[in-house]
N, C-alpha and C positions, 0 to 999 in steps of 0.2 A: 579597446577591444575588448567583448564581454566574454571571458576564459572559463574551460571546464576546467571542473575541479576535483581534486580524490582525499586523500587524506596524507598528512602529514608524517603519519607514523601510523603500526600498524597495532590493532587491539583485541583484548580479547571478551566472549560472554560465553557465559555455563549454566545451564537451565534445563527444561523439559520440554518436553514437546507437547503442546495441549491436546492432541489425538493420541500421539504414539504413547506416550508418559515414558517414554526412553529421557534419559541423561542425554543432553545435547553439549559440544564444546564446538566452539566456534571462533574461529581467527579472522578479523577484516584487514584488510593489507591494501596498501597505497595499486593504482593500478594508472598505465599508461595513457596519455589521451589516447582518445578512440575506441576505449576497450570495452564500456559499458559496462554493466554488471555481471560477474561471473560467477558462480556458483560452482566450487569443487570438494566432490566426494571424493576423499581422502581416505575415508573406511574400507574401500574397496583395494583388492588388490592391484588392480590397474586405478591411479585415480584419473575420474570423467570431468569434466569439463562441463557446465548446462550454462550458457548465455542467455543470457532475460531477453526475450524476445514474446512477440506476441504470437508468435506463432510457435514457440516450443511450452508454453502451457498447455499441460496435459490435462487435467483437471479442474473444475471448479467446483465441487460439491465439498462448503463449510470453509473453505480456504483456497488460494489460488498457486498451484502447483508446477513447477517446470521440471522438462527431461528433454536429453539432446533432440531434439526434432520435432518436439513435442509427442514421443512415442510415449503412449502408454505401459510399453513395456520392457522399458530402458528402466535407468537408473532416474530418481527424481527426488529434487527437495519441495514437500510439503510448507503452507503457511508461510509464503514468503510477504505479504503483503503488508504486515507493520514494519516490516524493515526496510523496504521500498520506500513508503511513508514517511520515513525519517529520511531516506537521501533524497528526495523531493524536496519535501520540507527545508532539508540544509542545503538541497542546487549542487549532491552530489552528479556526477556524472558516471567515474572510472572508478572499479573496488572489485577486489578477489574477495570472495566470503568461502574460507576454509572449511567447511563443515564435516562432523564424525556418524551423520547419523541423515535420517532422512528427512526431519522437521527440525525446522529453526526454531530454536527456544523460544518459548512463550512470555519470560521476564514475569512481567507486573501485568501482560493483555495489554496495555497499550503499543504507545512509540517513540513515551520520554525516556524509558530506560535507552531505547537507541541512540535516541539524538544526546544524550547524554554521553555515553560511550563512544560518537562519533565527532563529536565537541572535545571532548578528554584527549583522542591522537591526534586533535588538530588539523584544519583543511589547509588545502593547497593548493594554489590556485594552477592552474598550467597553462605553457606557453601553444596553445591552440584554440581554435574558437570554439565558443560552445555553440549546439548547434539545437536547435529544437522545429519538434514537430507540429505545425500552423495549420492549423484546419483551415482550409479556404469553403469548404461547402457543407450544410447542412447534415448529419447522419443521426438518424434515428432507429434502437430497436424496439419493437414491442413483444410482447406475450402475454399472452391470455385475456378471459373476457373478462367482462362487472366488474365483481368484486376480487376475482383473480388477475385484473390486470397491475402490470408494471411493464415500467418503458426506463430509459436510457437517451439521450440527446448529446451529440457535440456542434458548437454553431462557432462561426468566427467569433473572434475578439480578441483585441489588442490588448494579452494581458492573458490570465488564467485563473475563473474563476469555480465554482463547483457548487450547488447547486440541491439539497436533497429532500427528501419530501416522506415519512414512513407514517407507518400503518400498521397496528399489532394490535391483536384481538385479546387486551391485559391492559388492564385497571392501571396499574403499575406506571405500565411503557407509556401509557393515553394521558398520564395526568403528568406527562411534560413536556417540555418544548416538541412538534412534529417535524419541524421545518426549519432547516439555517440553508446560509450560503454566506462562504468562507473565499474572500480573493487571499490567491499567492502570493501577489505582490504586496499586502499590509505590512510582513514580516511579522503575523501576530501566531505563525504557526505552533511555536514551543507552548505559548500562551494558551490558544482557545481550540487546539485540537489532538496536538499530539499525546495529553494525559486522559484521551477517554478511551477506557477498555471495552474489551469484548466482554457480550453478555450473553444468556442463555438462559432459556425457564429452565424448572425442575419437572415440569410433565414430559418435557423432551429428552432430560440427559438420559434417562433410562434405554432409551429408545437408541438415542447416540452412542450408548457405549455397546448395547447391542451391537452393534456395527461395527466397531473398534475406533469409535468418535470419541472424544473428549476426555481421551484415557485421564490425560494429566491435569485436567481443569479442575481448580479449586477457588474457593472464597480470596488468597491472595492474588491471582490472577484472571479473575471474570468477576462480573457483576452479574449472580444468581437472584431471579426475579420466579415468583411461588405466584399464584391466582391474583396474589394482593398488594403483597411489596415486594421493594427493593431488601434481602436475606444481608445482606454486607452492613455490618456491624458497625462501619464509618460513611455510609450511604453513597450518595452521587458527587463527584468530583466536579460536575458540572449541573445544571439544574436542567440542560438537556443531553446530558452525555452519552444516551441512547442515537438521535441522530449523528452527533457528534462522530460518534462511532464509525459511522457507515461512510461520513463523510473520508474518515482518518484510512478506511478500505478505498474506498474509489480513489484516494492519491495515488497510495500502494498500488491497486490494478493499472491505472492510466499508466505508473513509471513502466510498467511490463514493457511500453510502448517501444522503450530502449534512447528516448529523447524528451527532453521536458514539452509537457503541449504548451500548447498560445491558442488557448478557441474557452468556451464557455461550455460545463459540463452540469448537466440536469439529469436526476433522478426520482421516478417514483417510482418505491416499494423494491430497486434493483439490490444488485446483489453482485458475489462474484461473477457468475456464469455469465450474467446479461454485461456487465464490465469486457467481458471477453471477445463477447460477441460485439460489440460496439467497435471496440478497438478495431478487430479485422471487419468488420463493413465496410470503418474507417479506410484504412489501408489496400483492403479490395482494389481501389483504383483510385489511380495517379492524381484524378481527377479534384481528387475533396482536398490532397493536401500537399503541403512544400518542406522540404528542409531548409532553415534559414539559418542566418549567423548576423552578429552587430558589432561592426568595424567602430560604429561609433556607440559607446553604452547611454548615451543621449536617447538614442533611437531607439531605446531596447523600451520596455513597460516597464510603467513607476515602480522602484523595489526588487528588479530583478538584479540588480548589479551591485548589488548591498549584500556582502556576507553577515551571514545570523551572530549577534554575539556571543560570546562561550556565557557559560555559565555563571 
């Protein structure tokens, strides 16, 4: 049987929120089968649990944010996508995340630090079947027209692949790879995707900070690009780091579904908002998907039964 996974022991992270600029302390704890991933705001007088579901996403501006029932006025946790991406990359199904602020710490701007933390705690197989959300019908969402067009699509596929194409009006970004396809069954998440960092343009930073965004952003947790070049002294970690970070984000945003996906994801210039719209469109009709498990691991897509090796 292909089994669910949680942590063997708890682990902690301390950092700053990239948007809030606040110091954040977070504890990742094992959870029972079928719990899913649940954030718990422990800084409130009465702790509030926020299960990660497509329906609990309350904001997608610059990050993915969840709150109880998706209520925008309720306690929230924002910028969850990098941690969720690491969970998806390691096949983690069940996890409690105790957090004392409203934003997940950005750490180095990628998912690599979370992969290290999770693997340091150890991955525990659980005596319950791993449940996948299998795409049965093609679902697509589109936004804008002409040069403003962006879209995202999920199609049936025995496995899980993600293909992304970016298009930025910036010479430094345009000089890098604009398209990448990643197979989640390849076992290469840590090597090919996890280290890709979030990025921003200097021309946008002042505007975003005036809106209370990127207050914790810095060269050590993001790629910063001016009109012509990457400003980070160490340059890029991948020749195509920009598009790979968009795939990293998409993996996290799709993990909001509550189950790992079986399907082919494709996006052109999409982002957090379009990803959540795509998930909601998929889940709006039960004919679009089914929940499946594999009593015989050999029937699962190749690579899905293997535990990722420790660092």
